[in-house]
C-alpha atoms as one frame of an Amber mdcrd trajectory, in Angstrom:
protein
  83.496  98.758  91.312  81.353  95.739  90.576  81.915  93.622  87.492  78.265
  93.993  86.496  78.695  97.805  86.421  81.708  97.797  84.081  80.881  99.394
  80.716  81.726  97.165  77.758  83.559 100.112  76.199  86.373  99.569  78.747
  87.540  96.201  77.386  87.678  94.065  74.255  84.694  91.705  73.722  87.151
  88.765  73.972  87.280  89.416  77.736  83.493  89.583  78.236  83.230  85.961
  79.461  85.806  86.766  82.168  83.887  89.846  83.304  80.559  87.999  83.111
  81.956  85.125  85.205  82.227  87.549  88.126  78.567  88.571  88.079  78.053
  91.239  90.733  81.418  90.702  92.482  83.418  93.677  93.688  86.891  94.216
  92.216  88.758  94.074  95.533  86.698  91.230  96.985  87.163  89.147  93.838
  90.946  89.598  93.991  91.037  88.554  97.656  88.680  85.624  97.095  90.852
  84.390  94.234  93.751  84.024  96.640  91.650  81.827  98.944  90.290  79.772
  96.061  93.783  79.049  94.715  95.088  78.159  98.174  92.238  75.689  98.735
  92.575  74.228  95.252  96.330  73.641  95.454  96.168  72.202  98.971  93.480
  69.694  97.967  95.089  68.716  94.660  97.002  65.462  94.580 100.642  66.121
  93.640 100.480  63.767  90.652  97.544  65.671  89.164  99.719  68.685  88.288
 101.002  66.857  85.195  97.533  65.731  84.069  96.160  66.906  80.739  92.705
  65.931  79.499  93.860  65.457  75.912  96.703  65.640  73.428  98.051  69.160
  72.921  96.113  70.401  75.962  97.845  72.128  78.835  98.516  70.293  82.073
  96.996  71.606  85.292 100.412  72.990  86.237 100.635  74.808  82.898  97.167
  76.296  83.401  98.198  77.551  86.846 101.441  79.066  85.540  99.434  80.620
  82.695  97.240  82.317  85.316 100.332  83.693  87.036 101.912  84.922  83.781
  98.711  86.578  82.601  98.183  88.255  85.964 101.675  89.723  85.819 101.045
  91.096  82.344  97.652  92.559  83.300  99.202  94.074  86.454 101.825  95.780
  84.331  99.204  97.099  81.936  97.122  98.423  84.859 100.133 100.248  86.302
 101.029 101.807  82.963  97.454 102.922  82.299  96.997 104.246  85.827 100.136
 106.339  85.413  98.655 107.773  82.184 101.278 106.192  79.958  99.956 106.819
  76.455 102.192 104.306  74.683 100.261 101.375  73.231 101.282  98.045  74.716
 101.725  94.931  72.628  99.969  91.645  73.208 101.490  88.309  74.112 101.137
  84.771  72.801  99.887  82.677  75.704 100.771  79.419  73.951 104.396  80.492
  73.502 104.543  81.489  77.161 103.261  78.075  78.244 105.880  76.307  76.117
 108.579  78.151  78.081 106.974  78.087  81.548 108.770  74.959  82.821 105.684
  73.915  84.774 106.638  70.231  84.793 109.482  70.888  87.206 107.413  72.810
  89.749 105.763  71.427  92.878 102.370  72.403  94.263 104.094  74.465  96.943
 106.262  76.309  94.411 103.268  77.171  92.263 101.222  78.274  95.267 104.077
  80.419  96.590 104.563  82.094  93.222 100.834  82.630  92.760 100.401  84.020
  96.290 103.258  86.460  95.808 101.858  87.693  92.505  98.265  87.951  93.784
  99.316  89.818  96.929 101.239  92.223  94.692  98.128  92.654  92.531  95.996
  93.415  95.572  98.560  95.894  96.906  98.816  97.571  93.496  95.067  98.022
  93.120  94.719  99.188  96.732  97.314 101.879  96.002  95.189 103.287  93.193
  92.722 106.090  93.913  89.245 104.759  93.234  88.289 107.753  91.106  91.176
 107.011  88.716  90.416 103.319  88.124  88.569 104.254  84.949  91.746 105.583
  83.286  92.234 104.064  79.869  95.156 102.743  77.912  95.614 100.611  74.851
  96.970  97.064  74.675  96.804  94.591  71.810  95.139  97.300  69.731  92.248
  97.631  72.196  91.333 100.340  74.694  90.905  99.053  78.240  90.583 100.575
  81.681  92.566  99.968  84.841  89.495  98.574  86.607  88.704  96.300  83.667
  92.184  94.808  83.961  91.639  94.061  87.654  88.321  92.394  86.931  89.838
  90.511  83.992  92.476  89.081  86.339  89.786  87.713  88.645  87.477  86.572
  85.863  90.343  84.878  84.021  91.064  82.765  87.081  87.375  81.858  87.484
  87.197  80.935  83.804  90.149  78.558  84.033  89.017  77.021  87.311  85.697
  76.180  85.673  87.580  74.449  82.851  89.757  72.570  85.355  86.655  71.448
  87.232  84.804  70.341  84.065  87.661  68.743  82.102  90.509  67.861  84.456
  88.892  66.714  87.690  86.126  64.481  86.331
């Protein structure tokens, strides 16, 4: 499944920039590439930069990275529930409240990378366990229908989106 082939009926318009950021990328390749991108980014980042924020009331780089991990976990869970044909609607989450409680300031580059790698490898394993013909199964979260495959692409596109922001606003 390529991001460019995903029907817009399988996700909320809020997530369109994430899907669009992937262009013609394949779901599984984008998940694997994200692991490499994060590894390279963390290894090249100066330790002191984790606590950098480009403005008042803006997240630090560490908080952005923990936000990526938290969101991936939530989207993984949604994908599993939808794949298993769970018909119960899932609630949303407040990303700002999650960041307040994420305790990013106390984490090192290596801790963040280890946590991210563990979560991303679990995401890859989860999506590899799914039968390709069932990736279009739908569920409902935050009042919006979305498909299993859309959630996988949203995970990858979400990371790309935030890395672009980091590049443009944090590393200038």
